[in-house]
N, CA, C and O of each residue as an XYZ file, in Angstrom:
284
protein
N     -25.643   -110.660    126.928
C     -25.003   -110.153    125.449
C     -25.317   -109.150    124.766
O     -24.582   -108.247    124.365
N     -26.633   -109.321    124.595
C     -26.844   -107.876    124.013
C     -26.899   -106.576    124.403
O     -26.925   -105.650    123.593
N     -26.922   -106.405    125.832
C     -26.272   -105.691    126.713
C     -25.166   -104.723    126.469
O     -24.923   -103.519    126.390
N     -24.411   -106.386    126.360
C     -22.920   -105.518    126.091
C     -22.364   -104.993    124.918
O     -21.278   -104.440    124.742
N     -23.450   -105.300    123.995
C     -23.083   -104.892    122.237
C     -23.646   -104.011    122.444
O     -22.769   -103.187    122.182
N     -24.593   -103.363    122.769
C     -25.322   -102.268    122.757
C     -24.288   -101.037    123.396
O     -23.997   -100.001    122.798
N     -23.838   -101.414    124.709
C     -23.079   -100.345    125.378
C     -22.080   -100.402    124.691
O     -21.706    -99.250    124.469
N     -21.339   -101.238    124.158
C     -20.290   -101.226    123.271
C     -20.261    -99.921    122.133
O     -19.444    -99.038    121.871
N     -21.332   -100.227    121.722
C     -21.834    -99.200    120.152
C     -21.913    -98.251    120.754
O     -21.298    -97.315    120.242
N     -22.588    -97.956    121.978
C     -22.848    -96.350    122.624
C     -21.459    -95.747    122.912
O     -21.175    -94.610    122.535
N     -20.479    -96.645    123.683
C     -19.006    -96.338    123.694
C     -18.394    -95.831    122.346
O     -17.761    -94.781    122.238
N     -18.652    -96.676    121.373
C     -17.870    -96.395    119.876
C     -18.192    -94.997    119.614
O     -17.331    -94.179    119.292
N     -19.354    -94.736    119.741
C     -20.064    -93.634    119.255
C     -20.202    -92.301    119.824
O     -20.177    -91.260    119.166
N     -20.357    -92.396    121.140
C     -19.623    -91.117    121.889
C     -17.871    -90.951    121.827
O     -17.337    -89.868    121.587
N     -17.315    -91.868    122.016
C     -15.989    -91.481    122.038
C     -15.117    -91.700    120.315
O     -13.894    -91.737    120.185
N     -15.953    -91.799    119.369
C     -15.540    -91.576    118.406
C     -16.044    -90.100    117.504
O     -15.658    -89.696    116.408
N     -17.136    -89.473    118.543
C     -16.673    -88.206    118.339
C     -16.383    -87.291    118.996
O     -16.294    -86.142    118.563
N     -16.110    -87.765    120.592
C     -15.806    -86.897    120.849
C     -13.645    -86.569    120.978
O     -12.845    -85.757    121.444
N     -13.682    -87.852    120.201
C     -11.927    -88.262    120.190
C     -11.181    -87.615    118.600
O     -10.267    -86.865    118.257
N     -12.266    -88.476    117.969
C     -12.425    -88.532    116.351
C     -12.237    -87.203    115.522
O     -11.261    -86.712    114.955
N     -13.747    -86.756    115.696
C     -14.344    -85.588    114.957
C     -13.468    -84.259    116.341
O     -12.338    -83.808    116.156
N     -14.113    -83.992    117.264
C     -13.663    -83.223    118.039
C     -12.177    -82.984    118.251
O     -11.809    -81.839    118.514
N     -11.266    -84.004    118.155
C     -10.002    -84.006    118.726
C      -9.381    -83.804    117.137
O      -8.760    -82.803    116.780
N      -9.691    -84.974    116.272
C      -9.386    -84.997    115.009
C      -7.885    -86.346    115.080
O      -6.712    -86.118    114.784
N      -8.468    -87.653    115.554
C      -8.092    -88.434    115.942
C      -8.762    -89.211    114.868
O      -9.955    -89.044    114.613
N      -7.795    -90.298    114.057
C      -8.299    -90.794    113.131
C      -8.516    -91.743    113.227
O      -9.044    -92.194    112.210
N      -8.341    -92.711    114.317
C      -8.453    -94.195    114.480
C      -9.621    -94.116    115.382
O     -10.174    -95.173    115.686
N     -10.088    -92.943    115.871
C     -11.094    -92.625    116.921
C     -12.367    -92.717    115.889
O     -13.360    -93.324    116.290
N     -12.378    -92.166    114.634
C     -13.265    -91.582    113.777
C     -13.612    -93.008    112.945
O     -14.706    -93.135    112.394
N     -12.838    -93.815    112.909
C     -12.869    -95.444    111.956
C     -14.022    -96.061    113.447
O     -15.112    -96.632    113.385
N     -13.292    -95.687    114.523
C     -13.992    -96.955    115.658
C     -15.563    -96.049    115.557
O     -16.406    -96.540    114.805
N     -15.822    -95.125    116.094
C     -17.074    -94.526    115.771
C     -17.903    -94.463    114.324
O     -19.116    -94.502    114.531
N     -17.562    -94.377    112.950
C     -17.825    -95.158    112.068
C     -18.043    -96.788    112.007
O     -19.114    -97.047    111.457
N     -17.384    -97.846    112.386
C     -17.832    -98.655    112.640
C     -18.948    -99.210    113.566
O     -19.637   -100.211    113.371
N     -18.980    -98.320    114.650
C     -20.496    -98.313    115.701
C     -21.134    -97.687    115.061
O     -22.127    -98.343    114.748
N     -21.153    -96.436    114.523
C     -22.473    -96.279    113.755
C     -22.906    -97.145    112.557
O     -23.785    -96.617    111.875
N     -22.571    -98.111    112.233
C     -22.950    -99.357    110.799
C     -23.055   -100.311    112.003
O     -23.619   -101.224    111.401
N     -22.937   -100.740    113.172
C     -23.028   -101.532    114.002
C     -24.177   -101.299    114.355
O     -25.004   -102.205    114.454
N     -24.548    -99.606    114.704
C     -26.336    -99.614    115.206
C     -26.943    -99.565    113.806
O     -28.150    -99.769    113.677
N     -26.309    -99.351    112.944
C     -27.807    -99.680    111.599
C     -27.718   -100.969    111.258
O     -28.851   -101.276    110.888
N     -27.238   -101.603    111.200
C     -27.246   -102.906    110.869
C     -27.827   -103.843    112.523
O     -28.126   -105.031    112.396
N     -27.897   -103.387    113.507
C     -28.593   -103.689    114.759
C     -30.149   -103.329    114.012
O     -30.869   -104.297    113.762
N     -30.678   -101.838    113.642
C     -31.594   -101.437    113.669
C     -32.380   -102.078    111.948
O     -33.502   -101.823    111.510
N     -31.514   -102.759    111.452
C     -32.187   -103.201    110.166
C     -32.834   -104.646    110.683
O     -33.995   -105.006    110.880
N     -31.984   -105.081    110.766
C     -31.963   -106.635    111.795
C     -33.413   -106.989    112.140
O     -34.104   -107.993    111.966
N     -33.572   -106.030    112.582
C     -34.692   -106.360    113.743
C     -34.414   -106.638    115.047
O     -34.050   -105.849    115.919
N     -34.575   -107.608    115.113
C     -34.474   -109.095    116.364
C     -35.430   -109.148    116.854
O     -36.379   -108.907    116.109
N     -35.743   -109.448    118.207
C     -36.978   -110.082    118.756
C     -36.851   -109.125    120.066
O     -35.900   -108.855    120.800
N     -38.117   -108.758    120.046
C     -38.604   -107.647    121.022
C     -38.215   -108.135    122.465
O     -37.967   -109.322    122.677
N     -38.159   -106.929    123.704
C     -37.839   -107.717    124.692
C     -39.006   -108.109    125.674
O     -40.168   -107.725    125.541
N     -38.578   -108.858    126.592
C     -39.401   -109.579    126.893
C     -40.052   -108.289    128.334
O     -39.349   -107.529    129.000
N     -41.330   -108.442    128.392
C     -41.808   -107.327    129.471
C     -42.612   -107.586    130.423
O     -42.694   -106.739    131.313
N     -43.419   -108.795    130.519
C     -43.601   -110.316    131.491
C     -43.706   -111.345    131.490
O     -44.745   -111.695    130.931
N     -43.306   -111.875    131.742
C     -43.394   -113.327    131.837
C     -43.881   -113.996    133.217
O     -43.492   -113.421    134.234
N     -44.529   -114.917    133.347
C     -45.040   -115.914    134.446
C     -46.094   -116.968    134.102
O     -47.160   -116.802    133.509
N     -45.504   -118.222    134.662
C     -45.935   -119.673    134.384
C     -47.104   -119.673    135.167
O     -47.277   -119.203    136.292
N     -48.025   -120.371    134.283
C     -49.326   -120.694    134.528
C     -49.183   -121.886    134.857
O     -48.129   -122.522    134.833
N     -50.515   -122.358    135.271
C     -50.369   -123.672    136.110
C     -51.994   -124.297    135.449
O     -53.063   -123.686    135.427
N     -51.737   -125.519    135.020
C     -52.836   -126.095    134.091
C     -54.433   -125.524    134.896
O     -54.733   -125.717    136.074
N     -55.101   -124.941    134.060
C     -56.168   -124.290    133.884
C     -56.358   -123.289    134.351
O     -57.508   -122.888    134.528
N     -55.066   -122.439    134.763
C     -54.982   -121.145    134.667
C     -55.295   -120.446    133.116
O     -55.374   -121.066    132.055
N     -55.439   -119.053    133.311
C     -55.511   -118.160    132.181
C     -55.574   -116.695    133.148
O     -55.977   -116.463    134.288
N     -54.690   -115.489    131.589
C     -54.522   -114.190    131.921
C     -55.271   -113.388    130.590
O     -55.429   -113.973    129.519
N     -55.689   -112.029    130.802
C     -56.175   -111.725    129.663
C     -55.264   -110.420    129.558
O     -54.716   -109.768    130.447
N     -55.283   -110.267    128.267
C     -54.504   -108.761    128.347
C     -55.190   -108.527    127.413
O     -55.294   -109.215    126.397
N     -56.003   -107.020    127.791
C     -56.610   -105.997    127.357
C     -55.684   -104.302    126.554
O     -54.525   -103.921    126.711
N     -56.463   -103.880    125.995
C     -55.859   -102.724    125.517
C     -57.157   -101.559    125.431
O     -58.161   -101.697    124.732
N     -56.955   -100.774    126.034
C     -57.481    -99.515    126.394
C     -57.073    -98.792    125.255
O     -55.885    -98.791    124.933
N     -58.012    -98.112    124.540
C     -57.735    -96.643    123.744
C     -57.489    -95.935    124.807
O     -57.735    -96.021    126.010
N     -56.603    -94.757    123.658
C     -56.266    -93.681    124.762
C     -57.258    -92.286    124.575
O     -57.765    -92.040    123.480
N     -57.450    -91.506    125.632
C     -58.582    -91.055    125.575
C     -57.922    -88.979    125.373
O     -58.751    -88.075    125.273
């Protein structure tokens, strides 16, 4: 669902700019404006970070996460 919403916002931004601002279609300007608001609300909400790694551990197993400083 998250991907679909992001794709819809990207489409609204692109099309709102090209058809609305460049071609002068007021309806697409409104769509682009709503897409900008959706984008800003999504950034303000923050949300949960994407899962990068996931693995089920058996009882007794463990793993270590380390961070190496940049050189």
